[in-house]
C-alpha positions in Angstrom: -6.3 -11.7 -25.6 -2.7 -11.3 -26.7 -3.9 -9.9 -30.0 -6.0 -7.3 -28.1 -3.1 -6.1 -26.0 -0.8 -6.1 -29.1 -3.2 -4.2 -31.2 -4.7 -1.8 -28.7 -2.1 -1.3 -26.0 -1.5 2.4 -26.7 -5.1 3.1 -27.6 -6.3 1.9 -24.1 -3.8 4.1 -22.3 -0.6 2.1 -22.4 2.7 3.9 -22.6 6.1 3.0 -23.9 9.5 4.1 -22.4 12.2 5.5 -24.7 13.7 2.0 -25.0 10.4 0.5 -26.1 9.5 -1.2 -22.9 6.1 -0.8 -21.2 5.7 2.2 -18.9 2.8 3.1 -16.7 0.2 4.8 -18.8 -2.2 7.6 -17.9 -6.0 7.9 -18.0 -7.9 11.2 -17.7 -10.3 9.8 -15.3 -7.8 8.1 -13.0 -6.9 4.4 -12.9 -9.5 2.2 -14.5 -10.5 -0.9 -12.4 -10.1 -4.3 -13.9 -10.6 -7.9 -13.0 -9.2 -11.2 -14.3 -11.0 -14.5 -14.7 -8.7 -17.3 -16.1 -9.8 -20.8 -16.9 -7.4 -23.6 -17.5 -7.6 -27.4 -17.5 -4.5 -27.9 -15.3 -2.7 -24.6 -14.7 -3.4 -20.9 -15.0 -0.2 -19.4 -13.5 1.4 -18.4 -16.8 -1.8 -16.7 -18.1 -2.3 -14.8 -14.8 1.3 -13.7 -14.8 1.1 -12.4 -18.4 -2.1 -10.5 -17.9 -1.0 -8.9 -14.7 2.4 -7.9 -16.2 0.6 -6.2 -19.2 -2.0 -4.6 -17.0 0.8 -3.1 -14.9 1.8 -1.0 -17.8 -1.7 0.4 -18.3 -3.5 3.0 -16.3 -5.6 0.2 -14.7 -5.9 -0.9 -11.1 -6.7 -4.4 -10.0 -10.1 -4.1 -8.3 -10.5 -7.7 -7.1 -8.5 -10.9 -6.7 -7.8 -13.0 -9.7 -10.5 -15.6 -10.3 -8.7 -18.8 -11.3 -10.8 -21.8 -12.4 -9.3 -25.2 -13.0 -11.1 -28.0 -14.7 -14.8 -27.8 -15.4 -16.6 -24.5 -15.0 -19.2 -25.3 -12.4 -22.0 -23.3 -10.7 -19.6 -22.1 -8.0 -17.2 -20.8 -10.6 -20.0 -19.1 -12.5 -21.3 -17.5 -9.3 -17.8 -16.2 -8.5 -17.5 -14.8 -12.1 -20.9 -13.0 -11.7 -19.6 -11.5 -8.4 -16.5 -10.3 -10.1 -18.5 -8.8 -12.8 -20.9 -7.1 -10.3 -17.9 -5.7 -8.4 -16.4 -4.2 -11.6 -19.8 -2.8 -12.7 -20.3 -1.1 -9.4 -16.8 0.5 -9.6 -17.1 1.8 -13.1 -20.7 3.1 -12.5 -19.3 5.5 -9.9 
């Protein structure tokens, strides 16, 4: 994911300030909805913090709460991921 953001940040609507730091980008169609699903064995806090910080500099809006899954990915986690995907699909289909 880090490679994606590093490689495509400006191409997906990110913007940089004069000092090189991230600045809120723009998108012709308005703010694009996004969701986050993070899986970790014992902790997901750092990953969530990193993704939300980067997304804050893009013309995106968080459309659902972060789905954090610790340990094994079970049926409940898969159902929650499907729900997150369905929410995002409905929002971008508008």
